[in-house]
N, CA, C and O of each residue as an XYZ file, in Angstrom:
612
protein
N     -74.010     81.299     33.174
C     -74.289     81.569     34.570
C     -75.268     80.539     35.141
O     -75.116     80.128     36.292
N     -76.254     80.121     34.374
C     -77.225     79.158     34.883
C     -76.586     77.789     35.108
O     -77.011     77.059     36.004
N     -75.578     77.426     34.318
C     -74.867     76.165     34.515
C     -74.162     76.166     35.869
O     -74.124     75.144     36.554
N     -73.605     77.310     36.251
C     -72.956     77.431     37.554
C     -73.958     77.177     38.679
O     -73.678     76.400     39.592
N     -75.124     77.824     38.621
C     -76.125     77.652     39.665
C     -76.664     76.233     39.689
O     -76.985     75.711     40.757
N     -76.768     75.601     38.522
C     -77.243     74.232     38.466
C     -76.234     73.290     39.127
O     -76.630     72.383     39.859
N     -74.945     73.490     38.880
C     -73.937     72.621     39.487
C     -73.862     72.836     40.994
O     -73.652     71.885     41.747
N     -74.031     74.079     41.439
C     -74.063     74.347     42.882
C     -75.257     73.642     43.507
O     -75.157     73.097     44.606
N     -76.381     73.654     42.808
C     -77.577     72.966     43.301
C     -77.374     71.470     43.402
O     -77.823     70.847     44.365
N     -76.700     70.881     42.416
C     -76.425     69.440     42.447
C     -75.493     69.111     43.611
O     -75.710     68.130     44.322
N     -74.474     69.915     43.804
C     -73.542     69.679     44.913
C     -74.263     69.736     46.251
O     -74.064     68.885     47.118
N     -75.101     70.748     46.403
C     -75.829     70.890     47.663
C     -76.812     69.735     47.850
O     -76.995     69.245     48.964
N     -77.442     69.304     46.758
C     -78.373     68.175     46.841
C     -77.648     66.897     47.263
O     -78.146     66.148     48.103
N     -76.473     66.646     46.681
C     -75.695     65.468     47.074
C     -75.292     65.544     48.543
O     -75.361     64.548     49.262
N     -74.877     66.710     48.979
C     -74.495     66.896     50.371
C     -75.691     66.676     51.296
O     -75.575     66.001     52.319
N     -76.835     67.247     50.934
C     -78.045     67.076     51.746
C     -78.489     65.617     51.784
O     -78.878     65.110     52.836
N     -78.429     64.943     50.633
C     -78.811     63.528     50.570
C     -77.872     62.699     51.452
O     -78.317     61.783     52.144
N     -76.587     63.018     51.425
C     -75.641     62.327     52.309
C     -76.016     62.501     53.765
O     -75.950     61.548     54.541
N     -76.409     63.703     54.146
C     -76.828     63.958     55.534
C     -78.070     63.156     55.898
O     -78.178     62.637     57.009
N     -78.990     63.058     54.975
C     -80.210     62.279     55.229
C     -79.865     60.800     55.407
O     -80.377     60.141     56.311
N     -78.997     60.288     54.541
C     -78.569     58.896     54.689
C     -77.888     58.664     56.037
O     -78.116     57.633     56.670
N     -77.067     59.595     56.480
C     -76.431     59.464     57.795
C     -77.488     59.411     58.881
O     -77.420     58.572     59.779
N     -78.469     60.308     58.803
C     -79.533     60.332     59.812
C     -80.334     59.032     59.836
O     -80.856     58.639     60.879
N     -80.429     58.369     58.689
C     -81.159     57.093     58.589
C     -80.267     55.893     58.903
O     -80.743     54.757     58.914
N     -78.984     56.131     59.156
C     -78.072     55.048     59.466
C     -77.540     54.309     58.250
O     -76.934     53.248     58.393
N     -77.752     54.845     57.067
C     -77.270     54.223     55.825
C     -75.930     54.856     55.454
O     -75.843     55.698     54.561
N     -74.904     54.429     56.156
C     -73.610     55.086     56.056
C     -72.904     54.843     54.725
O     -72.190     55.720     54.239
N     -73.093     53.672     54.132
C     -72.455     53.405     52.837
C     -73.039     54.297     51.741
O     -72.306     54.824     50.905
N     -74.370     54.464     51.751
C     -75.002     55.347     50.769
C     -74.588     56.798     51.002
O     -74.384     57.552     50.051
N     -74.465     57.182     52.261
C     -74.025     58.540     52.588
C     -72.615     58.772     52.059
O     -72.327     59.816     51.473
N     -71.745     57.798     52.268
C     -70.365     57.922     51.782
C     -70.351     58.070     50.264
O     -69.567     58.849     49.722
N     -71.215     57.324     49.579
C     -71.292     57.440     48.110
C     -71.696     58.853     47.688
O     -71.118     59.414     46.757
N     -72.682     59.423     48.368
C     -73.114     60.793     48.041
C     -71.974     61.783     48.243
O     -71.718     62.631     47.388
N     -71.299     61.670     49.370
C     -70.203     62.598     49.646
C     -69.055     62.415     48.655
O     -68.437     63.391     48.229
N     -68.770     61.167     48.290
C     -67.716     60.916     47.297
C     -68.085     61.515     45.945
O     -67.237     62.097     45.269
N     -69.348     61.375     45.551
C     -69.792     61.978     44.289
C     -69.662     63.496     44.341
O     -69.242     64.120     43.366
N     -70.018     64.083     45.467
C     -69.883     65.528     45.617
C     -68.412     65.948     45.549
O     -68.079     66.976     44.959
N     -67.543     65.146     46.154
C     -66.107     65.451     46.098
C     -65.563     65.325     44.678
O     -64.681     66.083     44.277
N     -66.086     64.376     43.927
C     -65.655     64.213     42.536
C     -66.012     65.426     41.684
O     -65.366     65.701     40.673
N     -67.057     66.152     42.108
C     -67.467     67.360     41.385
C     -66.879     68.603     42.069
O     -67.272     69.729     41.767
N     -65.944     68.389     42.983
C     -65.199     69.471     43.644
C     -66.007     70.238     44.694
O     -65.860     71.453     44.825
N     -66.857     69.533     45.439
C     -67.576     70.174     46.547
C     -66.754     69.967     47.821
O     -66.834     68.915     48.455
N     -65.973     70.968     48.184
C     -64.996     70.865     49.264
C     -65.629     70.478     50.596
O     -65.056     69.675     51.332
N     -66.783     71.023     50.918
C     -67.388     70.771     52.229
C     -67.877     69.334     52.394
O     -68.212     68.929     53.507
N     -67.924     68.565     51.326
C     -68.310     67.163     51.448
C     -67.277     66.381     52.262
O     -67.584     65.304     52.774
N     -66.065     66.909     52.386
C     -65.063     66.267     53.238
C     -65.578     66.150     54.670
O     -65.336     65.147     55.341
N     -66.282     67.171     55.130
C     -66.799     67.166     56.495
C     -67.842     66.071     56.669
O     -67.837     65.365     57.678
N     -68.736     65.923     55.695
C     -69.738     64.867     55.767
C     -69.108     63.489     55.723
O     -69.515     62.588     56.457
N     -68.115     63.326     54.862
C     -67.429     62.041     54.760
C     -66.670     61.726     56.054
O     -66.621     60.572     56.480
N     -66.089     62.736     56.668
C     -65.412     62.534     57.951
C     -66.404     62.063     59.012
O     -66.085     61.209     59.839
N     -67.589     62.622     58.979
C     -68.636     62.209     59.926
C     -68.991     60.738     59.718
O     -69.156     59.993     60.684
N     -69.106     60.326     58.461
C     -69.406     58.921     58.153
C     -68.300     58.017     58.693
O     -68.581     57.000     59.327
N     -67.049     58.387     58.442
C     -65.932     57.585     58.949
C     -65.956     57.505     60.474
O     -65.700     56.451     61.056
N     -66.262     58.617     61.099
C     -66.327     58.644     62.562
C     -67.419     57.693     63.067
O     -67.205     56.949     64.024
N     -68.572     57.724     62.428
C     -69.668     56.845     62.840
C     -69.353     55.373     62.587
O     -69.925     54.491     63.227
N     -68.445     55.114     61.656
C     -67.995     53.745     61.397
C     -66.794     53.374     62.271
O     -66.170     52.334     62.062
N     -66.473     54.223     63.246
C     -65.340     54.027     64.155
C     -64.002     53.995     63.422
O     -63.092     53.261     63.808
N     -63.891     54.785     62.376
C     -62.646     54.920     61.631
C     -62.083     56.322     61.887
O     -62.096     57.187     61.011
N     -61.593     56.516     63.107
C     -61.158     57.848     63.535
C     -60.016     58.402     62.689
O     -60.005     59.591     62.373
N     -59.073     57.570     62.325
C     -57.934     58.027     61.518
C     -58.412     58.519     60.155
O     -57.957     59.555     59.670
N     -59.332     57.773     59.537
C     -59.865     58.190     58.238
C     -60.647     59.499     58.375
O     -60.575     60.358     57.496
N     -61.391     59.656     59.472
C     -62.131     60.896     59.708
C     -61.170     62.072     59.870
O     -61.383     63.144     59.302
N     -60.120     61.860     60.646
C     -59.108     62.896     60.849
C     -58.455     63.276     59.518
O     -58.283     64.458     59.220
N     -58.092     62.268     58.723
C     -57.451     62.520     57.425
C     -58.377     63.287     56.481
O     -57.931     64.151     55.726
N     -59.659     62.964     56.530
C     -60.621     63.648     55.657
C     -60.741     65.122     56.045
O     -60.825     65.990     55.175
N     -60.748     65.400     57.330
C     -60.813     66.795     57.773
C     -59.511     67.523     57.456
O     -59.524     68.729     57.213
N     -58.399     66.812     57.456
C     -57.123     67.421     57.068
C     -57.179     67.858     55.606
O     -56.658     68.915     55.250
N     -57.807     67.049     54.768
C     -57.977     67.424     53.353
C     -58.809     68.700     53.234
O     -58.518     69.567     52.409
N     -59.841     68.806     54.064
C     -60.663     70.022     54.041
C     -59.842     71.234     54.470
O     -59.949     72.302     53.868
N     -59.027     71.074     55.501
C     -58.186     72.177     55.973
C     -57.253     72.652     54.857
O     -57.040     73.852     54.683
N     -56.704     71.706     54.111
C     -55.787     72.055     53.027
C     -56.481     72.800     51.887
O     -55.848     73.604     51.202
N     -57.767     72.544     51.677
C     -58.491     73.131     50.543
C     -59.304     74.373     50.905
O     -59.558     75.214     50.043
N     -59.713     74.496     52.160
C     -60.645     75.556     52.555
C     -59.987     76.934     52.527
O     -58.808     77.082     52.849
N     -60.762     77.928     52.138
C     -60.281     79.313     52.154
C     -60.221     79.822     53.594
O     -59.258     80.475     53.995
N     -61.251     79.516     54.352
C     -61.287     79.883     55.764
C     -61.313     78.579     56.553
O     -62.348     77.917     56.628
N     -60.193     78.215     57.132
C     -60.082     76.887     57.722
C     -60.329     76.829     59.231
O     -60.150     75.769     59.831
N     -60.732     77.927     59.857
C     -60.946     77.916     61.302
C     -62.020     76.898     61.690
O     -61.843     76.146     62.648
N     -63.122     76.871     60.958
C     -64.178     75.914     61.296
C     -63.726     74.489     61.036
O     -64.154     73.573     61.738
N     -62.872     74.278     60.045
C     -62.371     72.929     59.761
C     -61.448     72.447     60.886
O     -61.513     71.284     61.285
N     -60.596     73.331     61.395
C     -59.759     72.961     62.541
C     -60.639     72.632     63.742
O     -60.391     71.665     64.463
N     -61.661     73.444     63.946
C     -62.580     73.233     65.057
C     -63.255     71.863     64.939
O     -63.330     71.113     65.912
N     -63.736     71.553     63.753
C     -64.425     70.286     63.530
C     -63.454     69.108     63.622
O     -63.809     68.061     64.164
N     -62.228     69.266     63.098
C     -61.254     68.176     63.147
C     -60.895     67.824     64.583
O     -60.515     66.688     64.866
N     -61.012     68.785     65.487
C     -60.684     68.517     66.893
C     -61.578     67.433     67.494
O     -61.227     66.826     68.506
N     -62.719     67.192     66.878
C     -63.627     66.149     67.376
C     -63.164     64.751     66.994
O     -63.657     63.767     67.546
N     -62.225     64.649     66.058
C     -61.823     63.351     65.521
C     -60.397     62.960     65.892
O     -59.810     62.105     65.228
N     -59.827     63.557     66.929
C     -58.449     63.247     67.265
C     -58.268     63.165     68.775
O     -59.201     63.407     69.541
N     -57.059     62.821     69.186
C     -56.777     62.707     70.616
C     -56.779     64.088     71.272
O     -56.805     65.115     70.595
N     -56.752     64.088     72.574
C     -56.900     65.326     73.364
C     -55.829     66.374     73.056
O     -56.143     67.555     72.909
N     -54.574     65.949     72.958
C     -53.496     66.912     72.705
C     -53.631     67.551     71.322
O     -53.474     68.763     71.176
N     -53.919     66.741     70.323
C     -54.095     67.273     68.972
C     -55.347     68.151     68.929
O     -55.373     69.157     68.220
N     -56.378     67.779     69.678
C     -57.590     68.598     69.735
C     -57.280     69.982     70.299
O     -57.796     70.986     69.807
N     -56.438     70.034     71.331
C     -56.034     71.326     71.889
C     -55.320     72.164     70.837
O     -55.580     73.360     70.705
N     -54.416     71.530     70.086
C     -53.691     72.251     69.035
C     -54.650     72.783     67.969
O     -54.526     73.924     67.524
N     -55.608     71.944     67.564
C     -56.570     72.368     66.544
C     -57.443     73.517     67.036
O     -57.720     74.457     66.291
N     -57.878     73.437     68.298
C     -58.715     74.518     68.845
C     -57.914     75.805     69.015
O     -58.444     76.898     68.816
N     -56.654     75.680     69.376
C     -55.805     76.875     69.443
C     -55.652     77.510     68.065
O     -55.692     78.732     67.929
N     -55.477     76.670     67.043
C     -55.347     77.183     65.678
C     -56.658     77.837     65.224
O     -56.637     78.891     64.589
N     -57.785     77.222     65.546
C     -59.080     77.809     65.188
C     -59.238     79.180     65.838
O     -59.730     80.116     65.207
N     -58.826     79.298     67.089
C     -58.908     80.577     67.796
C     -57.959     81.600     67.188
O     -58.296     82.777     67.062
N     -56.775     81.142     66.815
C     -55.797     82.051     66.211
C     -56.311     82.573     64.862
O     -56.156     83.754     64.552
N     -56.917     81.697     64.072
C     -57.417     82.097     62.756
C     -58.659     82.976     62.848
O     -58.845     83.891     62.046
N     -59.510     82.686     63.841
C     -60.748     83.445     64.004
C     -61.047     83.592     65.492
O     -61.732     82.745     66.065
N     -60.546     84.649     66.125
C     -60.715     84.816     67.576
C     -62.160     84.975     68.026
O     -62.442     84.871     69.219
N     -63.075     85.222     67.110
C     -64.471     85.409     67.494
C     -65.260     84.102     67.550
O     -66.422     84.108     67.955
N     -64.664     82.998     67.158
C     -65.342     81.695     67.238
C     -65.527     81.364     68.717
O     -64.601     81.551     69.506
N     -66.693     80.881     69.104
C     -66.963     80.640     70.516
C     -66.735     79.197     70.946
O     -66.499     78.950     72.129
N     -66.798     78.230     70.020
C     -66.672     76.825     70.420
C     -65.363     76.524     71.159
O     -65.406     75.874     72.203
N     -64.206     76.967     70.667
C     -62.978     76.654     71.410
C     -62.986     77.195     72.837
O     -62.454     76.555     73.744
N     -63.581     78.359     73.040
C     -63.641     78.921     74.387
C     -64.565     78.097     75.273
O     -64.240     77.818     76.427
N     -65.726     77.705     74.729
C     -66.665     76.888     75.505
C     -66.045     75.543     75.848
O     -66.220     75.042     76.959
N     -65.319     74.953     74.897
C     -64.673     73.664     75.128
C     -63.679     73.777     76.279
O     -63.637     72.922     77.164
N     -62.895     74.820     76.257
C     -61.903     75.014     77.325
C     -62.597     75.210     78.661
O     -62.170     74.650     79.671
N     -63.659     75.997     78.675
C     -64.348     76.286     79.933
C     -65.002     75.029     80.494
O     -64.956     74.793     81.702
N     -65.602     74.231     79.638
C     -66.340     73.069     80.118
C     -65.446     71.859     80.374
O     -65.661     71.117     81.332
N     -64.458     71.662     79.532
C     -63.725     70.414     79.596
C     -62.348     70.462     80.207
O     -61.947     69.516     80.885
N     -61.626     71.508     79.995
C     -60.214     71.469     80.341
C     -59.865     72.115     81.661
O     -58.817     71.803     82.226
N     -60.685     72.990     82.170
C     -60.273     73.742     83.352
C     -61.083     73.445     84.597
O     -60.935     74.138     85.603
N     -61.939     72.430     84.557
C     -62.726     72.182     85.753
C     -61.862     71.733     86.928
O     -62.230     71.975     88.078
N     -60.724     71.084     86.674
C     -59.850     70.694     87.779
C     -58.936     71.848     88.189
O     -58.813     72.146     89.377
N     -58.304     72.490     87.232
C     -57.381     73.560     87.579
C     -58.107     74.778     88.121
O     -57.515     75.564     88.860
N     -59.371     74.953     87.775
C     -60.121     76.100     88.288
C     -60.294     75.981     89.797
O     -60.264     76.988     90.503
N     -60.475     74.760     90.298
C     -60.619     74.583     91.742
C     -59.356     74.995     92.482
O     -59.424     75.458     93.621
N     -58.217     74.831     91.851
C     -56.957     75.174     92.502
C     -56.795     76.679     92.704
O     -56.106     77.105     93.630
N     -57.418     77.482     91.852
C     -57.249     78.923     91.986
C     -58.371     79.581     92.779
O     -58.323     80.782     93.044
N     -59.386     78.796     93.163
C     -60.507     79.352     93.917
C     -60.167     79.456     95.403
O     -59.395     78.656     95.932
N     -60.751     80.450     96.067
C     -60.603     80.499     97.527
C     -61.232     79.250     98.140
O     -62.138     78.672     97.540
N     -60.776     78.815     99.320
C     -61.275     77.567     99.926
C     -62.788     77.522    100.111
O     -63.376     76.447     99.998
N     -63.442     78.660    100.392
C     -64.883     78.633    100.619
C     -65.683     78.365     99.348
O     -66.894     78.158     99.429
N     -65.052     78.363     98.190
C     -65.735     78.009     96.942
C     -65.422     76.572     96.516
O     -65.849     76.138     95.446
N     -64.692     75.845     97.331
C     -64.225     74.530     96.917
C     -65.299     73.442     97.000
O     -65.110     72.370     96.425
N     -66.403     73.675     97.684
C     -67.457     72.659     97.710
C     -68.183     72.674     96.368
O     -68.286     73.727     95.738
N     -68.682     71.537     95.924
C     -69.323     71.481     94.599
C     -70.487     72.455     94.433
O     -70.621     73.070     93.375
N     -71.330     72.608     95.451
C     -72.483     73.501     95.329
C     -72.039     74.950     95.172
O     -72.565     75.681     94.333
N     -71.073     75.358     95.978
C     -70.604     76.734     95.895
C     -69.862     76.973     94.583
O     -69.980     78.034     93.971
N     -69.092     75.964     94.162
C     -68.379     76.102     92.895
C     -69.366     76.227     91.740
O     -69.170     77.046     90.842
N     -70.431     75.416     91.759
C     -71.425     75.469     90.686
C     -72.069     76.851     90.631
O     -72.226     77.418     89.549
N     -72.441     77.397     91.788
C     -73.023     78.740     91.801
C     -72.045     79.777     91.277
O     -72.419     80.660     90.505
N     -70.790     79.668     91.697
C     -69.777     80.603     91.222
C     -69.588     80.461     89.721
O     -69.490     81.454     89.000
N     -69.539     79.217     89.256
C     -69.342     78.977     87.826
C     -70.496     79.550     87.013
O     -70.272     80.159     85.967
N     -71.725     79.362     87.482
C     -72.881     79.897     86.775
C     -72.873     81.421     86.756
O     -73.234     82.036     85.752
N     -72.466     82.023     87.856
C     -72.468     83.493     87.939
C     -71.309     84.124     87.178
O     -71.437     85.222     86.635
N     -70.201     83.440     87.142
C     -68.997     84.031     86.565
C     -68.391     83.186     85.450
O     -67.172     83.168     85.274
N     -69.225     82.499     84.710
C     -68.687     81.577     83.700
C     -67.900     82.306     82.625
O     -67.000     81.729     82.014
N     -68.226     83.548     82.392
C     -67.483     84.282     81.363
C     -66.008     84.387     81.732
O     -65.151     84.417     80.848
N     -65.702     84.444     83.026
C     -64.309     84.496     83.469
C     -63.562     83.228     83.060
O     -62.419     83.300     82.608
N     -64.201     82.071     83.216
C     -63.552     80.806     82.905
C     -63.373     80.606     81.413
O     -62.474     79.878     80.994
N     -64.191     81.222     80.622
C     -64.101     81.065     79.180
C     -62.745     81.564     78.678
O     -62.201     81.007     77.724
N     -62.205     82.583     79.293
C     -60.989     83.190     78.784
C     -59.728     82.720     79.499
O     -58.667     83.322     79.333
N     -59.827     81.644     80.298
C     -58.623     81.093     80.892
C     -57.803     80.418     79.795
O     -58.369     79.702     78.968
N     -56.519     80.622     79.766
C     -55.697     79.950     78.741
C     -55.502     78.483     79.085
O     -55.719     78.067     80.224
N     -55.093     77.704     78.093
C     -54.783     76.296     78.354
C     -53.638     76.228     79.337
O     -52.711     77.035     79.287
N     -53.709     75.249     80.242
C     -52.636     75.072     81.226
C     -51.467     74.351     80.611
O     -50.466     74.111     81.285
């Protein structure tokens, strides 16, 4: 039993060290830490490695790394949510829809839709007296919960 806890500690230490290297801008060292963690079967290191690839402007590699996490994870809703940050808009919508389908209580996909996707279409459904930016902002602040649950157009 103690060997199990020791290996979990090593995995977490490698993951934490990778995060520190990322924060310091040492992306190659961070990638090495995450790769070592992956070699010892630490599934969540895929997320850290994807972050490194993203910071190196290797979006395809970041997307592929998150896809590996989705394939291995027991609960993949958060992985779909995170992968949406590394792909184009249409694929991001698909990933956020999947995250919502897998775990309807996750709030990020709803916030993303409210903030990013419906600001134009929301104006189309508002009465004309709310169409000015100031009035729309007040309405949005007062009734933002309504916009959170609008479906994708």
